[in-house]
C-alpha positions in Angstrom: 84.3 96.5 86.9 87.8 98.6 86.8 88.4 101.7 88.3 87.8 105.0 86.8 90.9 106.4 85.1 90.2 109.6 87.5 89.9 107.8 90.9 92.8 105.9 89.9 95.0 108.9 88.9 93.9 110.5 92.2 95.0 107.8 94.2 98.4 107.8 92.3 98.7 111.4 92.8 98.0 111.1 96.6 100.2 108.4 97.4 103.2 108.6 95.0 106.7 108.8 96.1 108.2 110.3 93.1 106.9 112.1 89.8 106.6 108.7 87.9 105.9 106.5 91.1 102.8 104.2 90.2 104.1 101.0 91.6 105.2 101.6 95.0 103.6 99.5 97.9 101.6 102.8 99.2 100.0 103.5 95.8 98.8 99.7 95.1 97.5 99.8 98.5 95.6 102.9 97.6 94.2 101.7 94.3 93.3 98.2 95.9 91.1 100.1 98.5 89.4 102.2 96.3 88.8 98.9 94.5 87.6 97.1 97.6 85.5 99.8 98.2 83.8 99.8 95.0 83.3 96.0 95.0 81.6 96.2 98.3 79.0 98.7 97.4 78.2 96.5 94.4 77.9 93.4 96.7 75.8 95.5 98.9 73.0 95.5 95.7 73.7 92.4 94.6 74.0 89.8 97.5 74.1 86.6 95.1 77.0 87.5 92.9 79.6 84.9 94.0 82.4 85.6 91.4 82.4 89.1 92.6 82.9 87.8 96.3 85.8 85.7 95.6 87.6 88.8 93.5 87.0 90.9 96.6 88.3 88.4 98.8 91.3 87.8 96.3 91.9 91.7 96.6 91.4 91.9 100.6 94.2 89.4 100.4 96.7 90.9 98.2 96.4 94.1 100.2 96.9 92.4 103.4 100.3 90.8 101.9 101.0 94.6 100.7 100.6 96.2 104.0 102.6 93.3 105.6 105.4 93.9 103.3 105.2 97.4 103.8 105.1 97.6 107.6 108.0 95.3 107.6 110.2 97.6 105.2 109.1 101.1 106.3 106.8 101.5 109.5 106.5 104.9 109.2 104.9 104.8 105.8 102.9 101.9 107.0 101.3 104.1 109.5 100.8 107.0 107.2 98.9 104.9 104.8 96.7 103.2 107.2 95.9 106.7 108.7 95.1 108.6 105.4 93.0 105.4 104.2 91.2 104.7 107.1 92.3 101.2 107.7 92.4 99.3 111.0 95.9 98.0 111.9 97.0 94.9 114.0 
């Protein structure tokens, strides 16, 4: 279940660093967060979908690694992203 093009474009527009930026950690975290939210809603209605659950756990791990990298490299951007996406910080 890929993200809709409009949702992905909105995330890129909200978090990009410059006009053609699609791969910065901020953008990647925003896209992953949207995907995680989508899969979480799917799993609420389909509790037995184990392959989806595994994919969700992989996405959560990938987002966690990106946030760790962002925290080490640019702490202010990390704080901004976590506040705007309403993510808990450790």
